[in-house]
N, C-alpha and C positions, 0 to 999 in steps of 0.2 A: 220119474216116468221112464219108459224104455227109450232107447236110442232110435234114430231114424232108420236103422237097418231092420227094424221090426215092421216096416210097412209091408203089406201083402205084396210080394214080388210078382204075383200073377196079375193082380188087378191094379196095383198102384194106389189102392185106397188108403187114405190117411185116417178117415173117420168112417166107422161102420156100425150101423144100428140094426139090431136083430130082435124081432118079436117084442118090441117095447110096449108096455101097457101101464096105464095108471087109472085107477078108479077113486073118485072122491066119495066118501060116505057121509051122509047127512040125515037129518030127521025126515026130510021129504023123500028120501030114497037115495040110491046109489046113482052116481053120474060117471059113466065111462068116458073119460076125457081123451085118452090115447088108447087105441085098440089094435095091438099087434102090429106096430109100425116097423117097416124095414126100409132102409135106404143107406147109401154109402156116398162118400165124397172124397175128392182128391184135393191136395194143395193146389192153389191157383184156380179153383172152380168157384162159381157162384151158384148156390142152390137156392131156389125161390119156392116157398110154399105159400099158396094162396088159399084163403078160406074165410068164411063169414065169422062174425063174433060167436064164440061158443063152440067152434068146430074142433078145438083142442090144439090149435097151432102154437099158442103161447105156452101151454103146458108142455108140449113137445120140446120147445126151445129150452124151457127151464130144466127139463130132464137131461137134455144133452149138456147143459151148462152146470149140472149138479146143484141147482137151486131147489129141485124137487127130487125125491127118491122114487124110482119106478117100483111097481108091484111085481113086474116080471120083465125079462129081457136083458139084453146086453148092449153096452155102448163101448165099442172098442176104439181106442185112440192109439195109433202106432202098435196095434196088435194087443194092447193091454186093456182088459175089461175094467172100466172105472167103477162099475157096479159091484165088483167082486169084494169080498170081505178083505180088509187090510189095505185097500186102495187109499192113497193119500189124496183125499178130495180137496183139502185146503191148498195143497201145492198145485193140484190140477186147476182150480179156479183162479189162483193167482198167476200161474205161469203159462197155462195153455189156452185160457179162454179170455176173450174181451167182450163185454156186453155193451150194446147200444139200445137204449130204451125209447119208447114213444114219448114219454114225458121227461126225458133227458136224465132225471135222477141226479142232477148236480147238487152240490151243497151250496145253496143260494147265498149264504153269507160269505163264501170264499170267492176269491178271484178265479179267473180262468186258469191262470198259472197254478194256483194252489189246488184246484180241482184235479189237474193232471198230475201233479206231484204226489197226491195223496196215496194212490195205489202203490207207488214206488216206495213211499215211506213205510207202508205196511210190509213190503218185501225187503226192507233194510238196505235199499240202495243208498249209497253215500249222498249227502245233500248236494254237493257240487254236481254230481252226475244227474241227480234228479232235475235240477234246474236246467242244465244243458239239454237234456233229453226232452223236457217239457217244452222249452222254447222252440226246439227244432220241430217237434210234432205240431205245435200250434201254428207255427209259420207255414208248415206244409199244408195245414188245413185252412190257410188264408186268414188266420187270426193274428193281426199285427201287434207290435209291442204295446200300443195304447190299450187295445182290447184285452191283452193278456193281464193287464193290471185292473181290469174292470170286474166288479162282482157279477156273479152269474145272474142275479135278479135284475140287473140293468141291461141285459143283452136280449137281442131278438131271438125268435125261435130258431132261425137258421144258424145264428151264431152259437146258440146253446148246443145244437145238435153237432156242430163241427167240433166244439170243445169236448162233447161227450165221446165223439169218435177218437179224438186225440187221447182222451183218458183211457178208452178201451185199448189203445195201442201202447200204453205206458210201459208195460212189462213185456212188450214184444211177443204177444201170444200167437199161436199157430191158427187158432179158430176165432172168428168174429161172429157173434150171434146178435142179430139185429131184429128187434121186436117192433114191428110197425114203425120203422125209422122215419117215414114221411108222414105219419098220421096227423101230426100237429103243424104241418108246414103247407104253404101254398105250393101250387104245382111246380113253378120254376125252381123254388128253393129245394123242394123235394127231389127233383131230378138232379140237382147239384149234389145232394147228399148221396143219391144212388150212384152217380158217377164216381164219387170218392170211394164208395164201397167196392165198386167194380175194379177200380185201379188198385186197391189193396190186394185183390185176388190176382189180377193180371201182372202187376209190376212187383209186388212184394211176396207173392206166392202164398197168401193167406187162404185158408179154407173159410169161405164166407157163406153163412146160412141166414137168409132173410125170410121172416114170416110177415105176411101182409094181407090186407083185404083188397089191395090195389092191383088189379090184373095187368095194368100197363107195365109193371115191373118185371113181368114174365119175359119181356123182350130182351133183357140183359142176362137171362139165366142160361147156364150150361146144362143144368137139370131143373125141371119145373114139375111141381106137383100141386094137386088140389087136395085139400083136406076137408072132409065132411064127416061129422059124427065120430070123430076120433080116428077115422081111417084115412090112409094116404093113398092117393091114386095118381098115376102118371098122367101128364098132360095129353 
């Protein structure tokens, strides 16, 4: 990927999305999930997109994270269009992006520590460094040494989500994409998770994008949008 000097010097934007569209085609007809979306974000910002189920917000997140391919539009990261032919999407997903999912998506048979080292293993990080970094990240998330040795299927929802955030940070990505990160949590635990995501922006300079149905999360946003029928509207 391009170096940091590729950031738009006029706007300071780290991530810029232009005219992004995605249509799913099925027997019952076409569904326009994302319809000409534009937005941009800087490092250190929290962008919150609120919308009901089926509004297209998760598809938008997956497009930004390169888990889905757009039909049209551009996604520029440090001035480089990741949608362009020849873009190294594997490197982009492993190095630039960290995902946090509503249903955690942990490997339930693995311990918390093993879940966090897994993405580093895929990126060929030396084993000693994997363990050191994983322990540091988990402790930062409030997961103590005992819980680090606990299998994911034995942990509470809040513990699983904190492990999932640590895993998302394993390869020190610039962008954190959070899909309904509080959706399976009680209110108090959900706010703890939101506070962690906000600190990642404010203290670590991450570009944090949260999609959610919970309008209370708008309170922490530097930029806030509503999404309806695939279209993005400012708050």
